[in-house]
All heavy atoms as an XYZ file, in Angstrom:
853
protein
N      64.650     98.464     83.832
C      65.254     97.566     84.802
C      66.773     97.593     84.683
O      67.462     97.761     85.677
C      64.706     96.149     84.573
C      65.346     95.102     85.442
S      64.644     95.203     87.067
C      65.270     93.754     87.751
N      67.294     97.458     83.469
C      68.755     97.476     83.246
C      69.307     98.874     83.540
O      70.371     99.002     84.154
C      69.105     97.013     81.829
C      68.718     95.546     81.665
C      70.580     97.229     81.529
C      68.956     94.985     80.289
N      68.569     99.900     83.167
C      69.018    101.271     83.437
C      69.140    101.502     84.943
O      70.060    102.167     85.422
C      68.064    102.269     82.812
N      68.190    100.964     85.715
C      68.246    101.083     87.157
C      69.434    100.361     87.759
O      70.087    100.890     88.673
N      69.766     99.207     87.249
C      70.924     98.452     87.722
C      72.214     99.182     87.372
O      73.155     99.228     88.203
C      70.922     97.027     87.127
C      69.791     96.178     87.681
S      69.646     94.578     86.906
C      71.160     93.808     87.365
N      72.272     99.763     86.176
C      73.460    100.511     85.790
C      73.626    101.718     86.681
O      74.742    102.039     87.120
C      73.377    100.911     84.291
C      73.483     99.659     83.410
C      74.451    101.913     83.935
C      73.252     99.904     81.950
N      72.521    102.413     86.992
C      72.586    103.565     87.890
C      73.094    103.153     89.272
O      73.925    103.835     89.864
C      71.215    104.206     88.011
C      71.132    105.430     88.925
C      72.052    106.526     88.420
C      69.707    105.931     89.031
N      72.639    102.029     89.775
C      73.091    101.528     91.081
C      74.579    101.236     91.038
O      75.340    101.597     91.953
C      72.269    100.293     91.501
C      70.857    100.720     91.859
C      72.946     99.591     92.692
C      69.908     99.570     92.121
N      75.052    100.595     89.971
C      76.479    100.305     89.841
C      77.304    101.565     89.805
O      78.346    101.688     90.463
C      76.737     99.422     88.611
C      76.136     98.039     88.824
C      78.225     99.322     88.307
C      76.114     97.162     87.603
N      76.838    102.579     89.064
C      77.568    103.846     88.979
C      77.608    104.524     90.345
O      78.646    105.030     90.775
C      76.915    104.756     87.914
C      77.161    104.186     86.520
C      77.452    106.187     88.018
C      76.397    104.862     85.419
N      76.466    104.525     91.047
C      76.438    105.130     92.382
C      77.352    104.416     93.368
O      78.049    105.040     94.175
C      75.010    105.173     92.907
C      74.068    106.191     92.233
C      72.654    105.991     92.716
C      74.551    107.598     92.439
N      77.360    103.094     93.317
C      78.242    102.325     94.210
C      79.707    102.618     93.899
O      80.522    102.747     94.807
C      77.954    100.837     94.091
C      76.651    100.348     94.729
C      76.413     98.896     94.412
C      76.683    100.578     96.223
N      80.062    102.718     92.612
C      81.451    103.021     92.240
C      81.844    104.417     92.734
O      82.924    104.621     93.265
C      81.620    102.901     90.734
C      83.046    102.982     90.273
C      83.852    101.838     90.845
C      85.261    101.854     90.338
N      86.100    100.859     90.977
N      80.936    105.378     92.553
C      81.195    106.722     93.028
C      81.398    106.739     94.553
O      82.314    107.350     95.063
C      80.046    107.654     92.642
C      80.186    109.045     93.213
C      81.073    109.954     92.660
C      79.463    109.435     94.325
C      81.213    111.230     93.190
C      79.605    110.692     94.872
C      80.492    111.590     94.296
N      80.536    106.022     95.278
C      80.632    105.962     96.722
C      81.950    105.311     97.147
O      82.616    105.779     98.074
C      79.431    105.164     97.276
C      79.344    105.186     98.791
C      79.107    106.372     99.477
C      79.467    104.020     99.520
C      79.004    106.386    100.853
C      79.379    104.030    100.893
C      79.137    105.207    101.556
O      79.056    105.230    102.930
N      82.354    104.279     96.438
C      83.619    103.609     96.726
C      84.789    104.577     96.537
O      85.698    104.678     97.374
C      83.784    102.381     95.840
C      85.082    101.652     96.035
C      85.262    100.500     95.028
O      84.615    100.473     94.000
N      86.133     99.596     95.328
N      84.803    105.319     95.449
C      85.854    106.296     95.187
C      85.846    107.422     96.249
O      86.891    107.852     96.710
C      85.702    106.901     93.788
C      85.972    105.949     92.637
C      85.608    106.611     91.319
C      87.421    105.492     92.630
N      84.647    107.844     96.649
C      84.521    108.869     97.667
C      85.106    108.380     98.990
O      85.881    109.086     99.626
C      83.057    109.264     97.854
C      82.804    110.119     99.081
C      83.125    111.452     99.074
C      82.296    109.549    100.232
C      82.911    112.230    100.199
C      82.096    110.311    101.372
C      82.407    111.648    101.343
O      82.214    112.411    102.475
N      84.761    107.172     99.396
C      85.280    106.623    100.641
C      86.787    106.481    100.597
O      87.475    106.779    101.571
C      84.614    105.269    100.936
C      83.167    105.340    101.400
C      82.627    103.909    101.592
C      82.990    106.142    102.650
N      87.309    106.009     99.485
C      88.760    105.853     99.356
C      89.451    107.206     99.525
O      90.418    107.332    100.277
C      89.124    105.223     98.007
C      90.598    105.148     97.784
N      91.388    104.250     98.454
C      91.442    105.871     97.004
C      92.638    104.393     98.084
N      92.686    105.378     97.206
N      88.944    108.232     98.862
C      89.532    109.574     98.961
C      89.411    110.093    100.389
O      90.338    110.703    100.924
C      88.856    110.520     97.985
N      88.279    109.854    101.018
C      88.043    110.340    102.381
C      88.995    109.671    103.365
O      89.650    110.333    104.168
C      86.598    110.055    102.789
C      86.275    110.504    104.187
C      86.103    111.834    104.487
C      86.147    109.567    105.201
C      85.781    112.237    105.782
C      85.837    109.954    106.477
C      85.674    111.301    106.771
N      89.129    108.354    103.278
C      89.966    107.638    104.235
C      91.450    107.884    104.021
O      92.213    107.973    104.984
C      89.682    106.133    104.194
C      88.367    105.755    104.799
C      87.547    104.843    104.181
C      87.940    106.324    105.979
C      86.330    104.498    104.726
C      86.716    105.980    106.536
C      85.913    105.066    105.919
N      91.893    108.033    102.792
C      93.305    108.252    102.562
C      93.752    109.693    102.875
O      94.924    109.947    102.988
C      93.690    107.923    101.097
O      92.905    108.692    100.223
C      93.535    106.445    100.822
N      92.805    110.585    103.087
C      93.157    111.968    103.387
C      93.266    112.232    104.893
O      93.512    113.339    105.286
C      92.109    112.905    102.791
O      90.884    112.756    103.463
N      93.072    111.235    105.716
C      93.031    111.465    107.169
C      94.311    111.036    107.878
O      94.284    110.712    109.060
C      91.821    110.749    107.762
C      90.513    111.341    107.289
S      89.098    110.800    108.237
C      89.150    109.058    108.061
N      95.445    111.025    107.205
C      96.735    110.772    107.840
C      96.763    109.494    108.655
O      97.197    109.473    109.802
C      97.140    111.942    108.724
C      97.308    113.210    107.929
O      97.745    113.151    106.783
N      96.962    114.334    108.493
N      96.304    108.410    108.100
C      96.371    107.121    108.774
C      95.221    106.839    109.705
O      95.190    105.795    110.335
N      94.276    107.733    109.839
C      93.092    107.499    110.670
C      92.015    106.891    109.766
O      91.712    107.405    108.705
C      92.607    108.815    111.308
C      93.704    109.491    112.104
C      91.375    108.568    112.181
C      94.266    108.670    113.248
N      91.423    105.816    110.240
C      90.469    105.082    109.389
C      89.068    105.681    109.359
O      88.290    105.358    108.476
C      90.371    103.626    109.850
C      91.647    102.876    109.558
O      92.365    103.233    108.644
N      91.921    101.868    110.326
N      88.740    106.521    110.299
C      87.427    107.152    110.281
C      87.498    108.447    111.078
O      88.430    108.693    111.822
C      86.347    106.229    110.853
C      86.696    105.617    112.176
C      86.408    106.259    113.368
C      87.336    104.379    112.240
C      86.751    105.717    114.577
C      87.656    103.801    113.452
C      87.359    104.478    114.616
O      87.691    103.939    115.819
N      86.514    109.291    110.883
C      86.496    110.613    111.483
C      85.424    110.663    112.551
O      84.290    110.268    112.325
C      86.223    111.670    110.410
C      86.114    113.058    110.971
C      87.234    113.717    111.430
C      84.880    113.681    111.035
C      87.128    115.003    111.938
C      84.786    114.966    111.547
C      85.901    115.611    111.992
O      85.796    116.860    112.510
N      85.792    111.119    113.728
C      84.852    111.329    114.828
C      84.771    112.815    115.085
O      85.740    113.436    115.539
C      85.317    110.585    116.082
C      85.436    109.077    115.978
C      86.037    108.498    117.242
C      84.059    108.447    115.698
N      83.650    113.404    114.783
C      83.503    114.859    114.850
C      83.681    115.394    116.268
O      84.075    116.531    116.462
C      82.148    115.282    114.300
O      81.098    114.702    115.042
N      83.381    114.596    117.285
C      83.495    115.077    118.663
C      84.901    114.975    119.244
O      85.142    115.442    120.335
C      82.491    114.319    119.558
C      82.800    112.867    119.767
C      82.255    111.944    118.685
O      81.945    112.376    117.582
N      82.137    110.671    118.986
N      85.828    114.388    118.507
C      87.204    114.224    118.974
C      88.070    115.357    118.425
O      87.979    115.693    117.264
C      87.794    112.883    118.521
C      87.066    111.677    119.105
S      87.251    111.532    120.869
C      88.963    111.154    121.016
N      88.946    115.929    119.260
C      89.869    116.952    118.739
C      90.899    116.307    117.816
O      91.152    115.099    117.883
C      90.540    117.501    119.997
C      90.409    116.402    121.011
C      89.151    115.656    120.669
N      91.491    117.108    116.950
C      92.504    116.589    116.022
C      93.730    116.133    116.807
O      94.134    116.776    117.792
C      92.895    117.681    115.034
C      93.887    117.190    114.024
C      93.616    117.711    112.658
O      92.525    118.231    112.407
O      94.496    117.608    111.836
N      94.298    115.011    116.410
C      95.468    114.467    117.071
C      96.692    115.284    116.710
O      96.939    115.575    115.549
C      95.671    113.014    116.597
C      96.799    112.292    117.257
C      96.390    111.768    118.610
N      97.381    110.797    119.056
C      97.785    110.748    120.296
N      97.303    111.550    121.199
N      98.665    109.863    120.654
N      97.466    115.687    117.734
C      98.682    116.440    117.512
C      99.762    115.517    116.978
O      99.773    114.327    117.245
C      99.147    117.074    118.821
C      98.165    118.040    119.481
C      98.697    118.478    120.838
C      97.946    119.238    118.589
N     100.704    116.089    116.236
C     101.812    115.339    115.694
C     102.874    115.156    116.779
O     102.930    115.898    117.747
C     102.399    116.056    114.485
N     103.709    114.160    116.582
C     104.822    113.919    117.513
C     105.905    114.957    117.242
O     106.069    115.369    116.104
C     105.412    112.535    117.297
C     104.548    111.435    117.841
C     105.281    110.121    117.676
C     104.547    108.968    118.325
N     105.309    107.736    118.242
N     106.659    115.361    118.210
C     106.545    115.027    119.645
C     105.388    115.800    120.262
O     105.248    117.008    120.066
C     107.882    115.426    120.241
C     108.381    116.506    119.336
C     107.821    116.195    117.965
N     104.581    115.117    121.029
C     103.408    115.724    121.656
C     103.743    116.221    123.059
O     104.523    115.606    123.780
C     102.270    114.704    121.742
C     101.616    114.408    120.405
C     100.489    113.426    120.610
N     100.921    112.054    120.422
C     101.016    111.446    119.229
N     100.723    112.098    118.141
N     101.400    110.207    119.147
N     103.124    117.315    123.452
C     103.230    117.828    124.812
C     101.967    117.449    125.576
O     102.022    117.123    126.753
C     103.437    119.363    124.805
C     103.469    119.917    126.226
C     104.704    119.720    124.051
N     100.849    117.486    124.890
C      99.550    117.104    125.488
C      99.039    115.866    124.762
O      99.348    115.612    123.615
C      98.534    118.242    125.318
C      98.959    119.488    126.051
O      99.462    119.416    127.165
N      98.757    120.624    125.427
N      98.200    115.120    125.462
C      97.603    113.951    124.823
C      98.576    112.797    124.655
O      98.525    112.065    123.681
N      99.492    112.662    125.570
C     100.522    111.613    125.506
C      99.844    110.258    125.685
O      99.022    110.060    126.592
C     101.568    111.807    126.622
C     102.227    113.179    126.526
C     102.602    110.698    126.615
C     103.083    113.388    125.339
N     100.216    109.314    124.833
C      99.677    107.954    124.933
C     100.754    107.021    125.448
O     101.774    106.832    124.825
C      99.200    107.458    123.569
O      98.175    108.352    123.092
C      98.621    106.065    123.655
N     100.507    106.450    126.633
C     101.385    105.468    127.229
C     100.772    104.086    127.025
O      99.587    103.898    127.223
C     101.573    105.738    128.732
C     102.545    104.809    129.448
S     101.894    103.194    129.958
C     100.821    103.639    131.279
N     101.600    103.150    126.611
C     101.167    101.779    126.424
C     101.944    100.911    127.391
O     103.156    101.066    127.552
C     101.415    101.310    124.971
C     101.138     99.827    124.808
C     100.576    102.134    124.006
N     101.262     99.973    128.057
C     101.929     99.048    128.950
C     102.211     97.763    128.237
O     101.300     97.107    127.726
C     101.098     98.777    130.204
C     101.855     97.884    131.194
S     100.906     97.412    132.649
C     100.681     98.977    133.444
N     103.453     97.407    128.175
C     103.885     96.107    127.632
C     103.830     95.117    128.796
O     104.605     95.193    129.717
C     105.292     96.247    127.062
C     105.848     94.948    126.486
O     105.445     93.862    126.939
O     106.692     95.034    125.583
N     102.911     94.170    128.696
C     102.729     93.202    129.781
C     103.415     91.883    129.490
O     103.003     90.846    129.988
C     101.231     92.965    129.992
C     100.486     94.211    130.439
C      99.006     93.940    130.611
C      98.253     95.177    131.005
N      96.828     94.918    131.169
N     104.484     91.951    128.705
C     105.234     90.720    128.424
C     105.214     90.294    126.960
O     105.310     89.107    126.657
N     105.101     91.260    126.052
C     105.113     90.926    124.635
C     106.467     90.340    124.231
O     107.500     90.717    124.756
C     104.884     92.186    123.789
C     103.512     92.881    123.935
C     103.517     94.182    123.110
C     102.398     91.969    123.480
N     106.423     89.425    123.261
C     107.673     88.925    122.678
C     108.233     89.992    121.730
O     107.527     90.957    121.387
C     107.404     87.634    121.918
O     106.664     87.912    120.738
N     109.448     89.826    121.310
C     110.043     90.797    120.387
C     109.257     90.835    119.075
O     109.025     91.913    118.528
C     111.539     90.472    120.175
C     112.285     90.744    121.480
C     112.109     91.320    119.043
C     113.722     90.306    121.497
N     108.827     89.706    118.588
C     108.022     89.687    117.345
C     106.694     90.388    117.551
O     106.238     91.080    116.648
C     107.815     88.247    116.854
C     109.032     87.629    116.233
C     109.618     88.455    115.077
O     108.825     88.855    114.182
O     110.817     88.703    115.078
N     106.102     90.216    118.700
C     104.830     90.908    119.002
C     105.058     92.412    119.081
O     104.220     93.190    118.624
C     104.208     90.381    120.305
C     103.657     88.958    120.159
C     103.287     88.344    121.500
O     103.949     88.602    122.507
O     102.313     87.576    121.487
N     106.184     92.839    119.638
C     106.525     94.251    119.699
C     106.677     94.806    118.273
O     106.138     95.851    117.941
C     107.816     94.483    120.501
C     108.320     95.927    120.345
C     107.595     94.161    121.973
N     107.389     94.078    117.411
C     107.555     94.527    116.030
C     106.226     94.634    115.316
O     105.964     95.621    114.604
C     108.467     93.553    115.268
C     109.911     93.599    115.717
C     110.735     92.545    114.995
C     112.157     92.517    115.508
N     112.939     91.434    114.894
N     105.346     93.657    115.490
C     104.038     93.688    114.856
C     103.206     94.855    115.390
O     102.571     95.573    114.622
C     103.290     92.379    115.054
C     103.887     91.243    114.268
O     104.545     91.444    113.263
N     103.673     90.023    114.754
N     103.193     95.033    116.698
C     102.424     96.110    117.302
C     102.942     97.466    116.844
O     102.161     98.329    116.442
C     102.488     95.990    118.830
C     101.830     97.135    119.547
C     100.471     97.357    119.409
C     102.578     97.970    120.352
C      99.866     98.413    120.079
C     101.987     99.028    120.992
C     100.625     99.240    120.872
N     104.234     97.659    116.883
C     104.804     98.935    116.474
C     104.582     99.217    114.988
O     104.429    100.359    114.579
C     106.303     99.005    116.790
C     106.600     99.176    118.263
S     106.183    100.832    118.871
C     104.684    100.515    119.757
N     104.531     98.167    114.163
C     104.338     98.376    112.726
C     103.002     99.047    112.417
O     102.864     99.744    111.428
C     104.454     97.058    111.963
O     103.325     96.239    112.168
N     102.001     98.861    113.290
C     100.697     99.472    113.069
C     100.404    100.620    114.029
O      99.619    101.510    113.702
C      99.552     98.445    113.136
C      99.683     97.424    112.045
C      99.450     97.783    114.479
N     101.003    100.637    115.213
C     100.600    101.600    116.233
C     101.603    102.694    116.521
O     101.267    103.653    117.231
C     100.294    100.848    117.530
N     102.830    102.619    116.002
C     103.864    103.583    116.427
C     103.489    105.036    116.226
O     103.896    105.873    117.043
C     105.213    103.259    115.779
C     105.317    103.606    114.346
N     105.770    104.826    113.920
C     105.018    102.912    113.246
C     105.747    104.858    112.612
N     105.286    103.692    112.179
N     102.679    105.438    115.245
C     102.352    106.860    115.149
C     101.498    107.347    116.323
O     101.421    108.554    116.577
C     101.564    106.980    113.850
C     101.877    105.771    113.070
C     102.163    104.701    114.080
N     100.864    106.447    117.031
C      99.937    106.825    118.087
C     100.483    106.602    119.487
O      99.844    106.968    120.464
C      98.628    106.026    117.905
C      98.104    106.085    116.527
N      97.539    107.212    115.990
C      98.118    105.154    115.529
C      97.188    106.980    114.736
N      97.526    105.738    114.437
N     101.661    105.975    119.595
C     102.255    105.635    120.879
C     103.386    106.611    121.179
O     104.252    106.850    120.332
C     102.800    104.178    120.874
C     103.506    103.865    122.182
C     101.675    103.199    120.598
N     103.372    107.180    122.396
C     104.386    108.138    122.786
C     105.414    107.535    123.731
O     106.584    107.953    123.726
C     103.739    109.356    123.426
C     102.866    110.099    122.466
O     103.377    110.581    121.448
O     101.650    110.175    122.693
N     105.017    106.604    124.560
C     105.924    106.014    125.539
C     105.416    104.617    125.905
O     104.208    104.391    125.863
C     106.080    106.923    126.775
C     104.787    107.072    127.528
C     107.174    106.442    127.700
N     106.340    103.707    126.213
C     105.987    102.337    126.604
C     106.535    102.067    127.996
O     107.677    102.373    128.293
C     106.532    101.307    125.610
C     106.376     99.883    126.130
C     105.841    101.432    124.266
N     105.666    101.476    128.827
C     106.094    101.044    130.164
C     106.141     99.523    130.167
O     105.211     98.859    129.773
C     105.098    101.516    131.219
C     105.414    100.993    132.618
C     104.609    101.653    133.695
C     103.248    101.061    133.856
N     102.544    101.564    135.084
N     107.269     98.977    130.573
C     107.393     97.540    130.765
C     106.845     97.243    132.151
O     107.492     97.532    133.161
C     108.836     97.080    130.619
C     109.512     97.411    129.289
C     110.942     96.940    129.269
C     108.752     96.833    128.121
N     105.638     96.728    132.226
C     104.898     96.641    133.469
C     105.044     95.321    134.211
O     105.516     94.324    133.675
N     104.589     95.347    135.452
C     104.454     94.166    136.322
C     105.790     93.454    136.570
O     105.809     92.258    136.782
C     103.442     93.183    135.767
C     102.098     93.775    135.512
C     101.538     93.739    134.257
C     101.368     94.372    136.527
C     100.293     94.292    134.009
C     100.125     94.929    136.313
C      99.587     94.882    135.036
N     106.894     94.157    136.452
C     108.189     93.512    136.670
C     108.617     92.594    135.539
O     109.532     91.770    135.710
N     107.986     92.720    134.359
C     108.330     91.843    133.239
C     109.757     92.050    132.769
O     110.359     91.124    132.223
C     107.378     92.049    132.037
O     107.427     93.430    131.635
C     105.946     91.682    132.404
N     110.316     93.236    133.005
C     111.685     93.466    132.569
C     112.673     92.563    133.308
O     113.750     92.254    132.788
C     112.079     94.940    132.779
O     111.936     95.278    134.146
N     112.301     92.112    134.494
C     113.157     91.231    135.268
C     113.257     89.841    134.660
O     114.288     89.184    134.757
C     112.636     91.162    136.725
C     113.540     90.379    137.635
C     114.763     90.882    138.050
C     113.154     89.120    138.093
C     115.588     90.171    138.890
C     113.980     88.399    138.929
C     115.203     88.910    139.338
N     112.191     89.374    134.023
C     112.151     88.010    133.516
C     112.116     87.944    131.967
O     112.053     86.851    131.406
C     110.917     87.256    134.059
C     111.024     87.087    135.566
C     109.629     87.934    133.686
N     112.202     89.070    131.305
C     112.130     89.102    129.841
C     113.484     88.692    129.261
O     114.490     89.331    129.518
C     111.775     90.512    129.337
O     110.484     90.842    129.813
C     111.788     90.571    127.819
N     113.503     87.606    128.442
C     114.740     87.277    127.742
C     114.990     88.320    126.644
O     114.040     88.879    126.110
C     114.458     85.890    127.153
C     112.976     85.774    127.093
C     112.415     86.680    128.147
N     116.232     88.582    126.367
C     116.597     89.559    125.329
C     116.008     90.944    125.582
O     115.507     91.592    124.681
C     116.177     89.054    123.948
C     116.763     87.700    123.619
O     117.919     87.432    123.935
N     115.974     86.851    123.016
N     116.086     91.396    126.828
C     115.523     92.673    127.200
C     116.116     93.817    126.389
O     115.401     94.701    125.907
C     115.698     92.947    128.700
C     115.187     94.289    129.217
C     113.676     94.389    129.000
C     115.537     94.427    130.690
N     117.423     93.790    126.201
C     118.087     94.853    125.451
C     117.540     94.926    124.022
O     117.261     96.004    123.500
C     119.598     94.643    125.420
C     120.351     95.761    124.701
C     121.853     95.575    124.764
N     122.370     95.428    126.112
C     122.679     96.443    126.929
N     122.506     97.674    126.525
N     123.162     96.213    128.151
N     117.347     93.794    123.377
C     116.812     93.747    122.010
C     115.388     94.305    121.977
O     115.010     94.993    121.031
C     116.844     92.326    121.470
C     116.391     92.193    120.023
C     116.431     90.772    119.531
O     116.920     89.859    120.236
O     115.933     90.558    118.394
N     114.613     93.986    122.995
C     113.234     94.488    123.062
C     113.216     96.017    123.181
O     112.487     96.688    122.457
C     112.523     93.877    124.249
C     111.066     94.230    124.353
C     110.451     93.522    125.560
C     108.977     93.398    125.415
N     108.360     92.655    126.528
N     114.046     96.547    124.043
C     114.134     97.999    124.204
C     114.622     98.657    122.921
O     114.100     99.672    122.485
C     115.036     98.370    125.411
C     114.370     97.908    126.700
C     115.328     99.860    125.437
C     115.229     98.001    127.938
N     115.615     98.045    122.267
C     116.127     98.588    121.007
C     115.043     98.563    119.897
O     115.011     99.444    119.058
C     117.364     97.803    120.548
C     118.576     98.088    121.417
C     119.747     97.144    121.142
O     119.594     96.176    120.376
O     120.822     97.374    121.733
N     114.184     97.560    119.950
C     113.092     97.494    118.972
C     112.157     98.697    119.154
O     111.787     99.342    118.169
C     112.316     96.184    119.117
O     113.200     95.088    118.954
C     111.190     96.102    118.105
N     111.796     99.006    120.391
C     110.986    100.196    120.627
C     111.743    101.462    120.215
O     111.165    102.383    119.610
C     110.590    100.310    122.107
C     109.470     99.395    122.513
C     109.682     98.389    123.475
C     108.209     99.531    121.991
C     108.623     97.563    123.883
C     107.164     98.701    122.367
C     107.382     97.728    123.305
O     106.348     96.896    123.694
N     113.042    101.516    120.518
C     113.813    102.708    120.193
C     113.945    102.931    118.693
O     114.077    104.074    118.244
C     115.194    102.626    120.864
C     115.085    102.788    122.360
C     116.416    102.568    123.068
O     117.333    101.930    122.544
N     116.528    103.095    124.301
N     113.898    101.874    117.893
C     113.930    102.022    116.438
C     112.736    102.812    115.928
O     112.795    103.428    114.874
C     113.957    100.651    115.756
C     115.272     99.943    115.853
C     115.215     98.580    115.222
C     116.505     97.818    115.493
N     116.431     96.420    115.047
N     111.651    102.798    116.702
C     110.466    103.556    116.372
C     110.396    104.870    117.146
O     109.366    105.531    117.187
C     109.209    102.725    116.669
C     109.018    101.579    115.729
C     109.505    100.319    116.067
C     108.380    101.746    114.505
C     109.338     99.246    115.205
C     108.198    100.677    113.648
C     108.681     99.449    113.978
N     111.526    105.255    117.784
C     111.623    106.478    118.582
C     110.610    106.516    119.734
O     110.021    107.544    120.029
C     111.466    107.744    117.706
C     112.601    107.861    116.722
O     113.762    107.644    117.063
N     112.281    108.172    115.490
N     110.412    105.365    120.349
C     109.490    105.231    121.498
C     110.334    105.041    122.753
O     111.033    104.036    122.874
C     108.531    104.022    121.308
C     107.795    104.082    119.976
C     107.597    103.920    122.488
C     106.785    105.159    119.856
N     110.284    105.988    123.693
C     110.985    105.788    124.948
C     110.345    104.681    125.770
O     109.143    104.464    125.716
C     110.853    107.127    125.678
C     110.097    108.035    124.787
C     109.627    107.276    123.612
N     111.193    103.972    126.552
C     110.746    102.853    127.352
C     111.145    103.104    128.796
O     112.255    103.601    129.058
C     111.386    101.534    126.842
C     110.972    100.369    127.713
C     111.058    101.286    125.404
N     110.248    102.766    129.713
C     110.603    102.845    131.125
C     110.047    101.637    131.871
O     109.133    100.975    131.384
C     110.191    104.173    131.761
C     108.701    104.337    131.993
C     108.119    104.115    133.228
C     107.881    104.769    130.959
C     106.769    104.307    133.423
C     106.542    104.973    131.138
C     105.974    104.733    132.371
O     104.632    104.924    132.586
N     110.629    101.348    133.028
C     110.198    100.225    133.826
C     109.151    100.706    134.828
O     109.264    101.784    135.391
C     111.367     99.599    134.596
C     112.526     99.206    133.703
C     113.815     99.561    134.006
C     112.295     98.458    132.555
C     114.866     99.170    133.209
C     113.341     98.057    131.730
C     114.638     98.430    132.064
N     108.146     99.873    135.041
C     107.088    100.242    135.994
C     106.564     99.032    136.704
O     106.916     97.894    136.419
N     105.663     99.293    137.627
C     105.059     98.225    138.403
C     103.703     97.832    137.889
O     103.248     98.284    136.891
């Protein structure tokens, strides 16, 4: 009984180490999808990811970029939000700190 429990603990520890090694080797990707092509590095020519900012605050932009900037290629300030956004220059500069181009859209 105790030998079986020890074996289970050893197997769980091995599995935990395996998962850690697997996840840390994927360049920031948390899991592998075999049917998806490998993501190209920036600057990308194909597979460009555009994100629409629908009125995020500057703090929300900072939080979003802190986790998503490797996957975002361009940001559109949508729905005319650039017209009513306070501190628009600071918001654009925040995106630019992450080398993300910004454009205005509808």
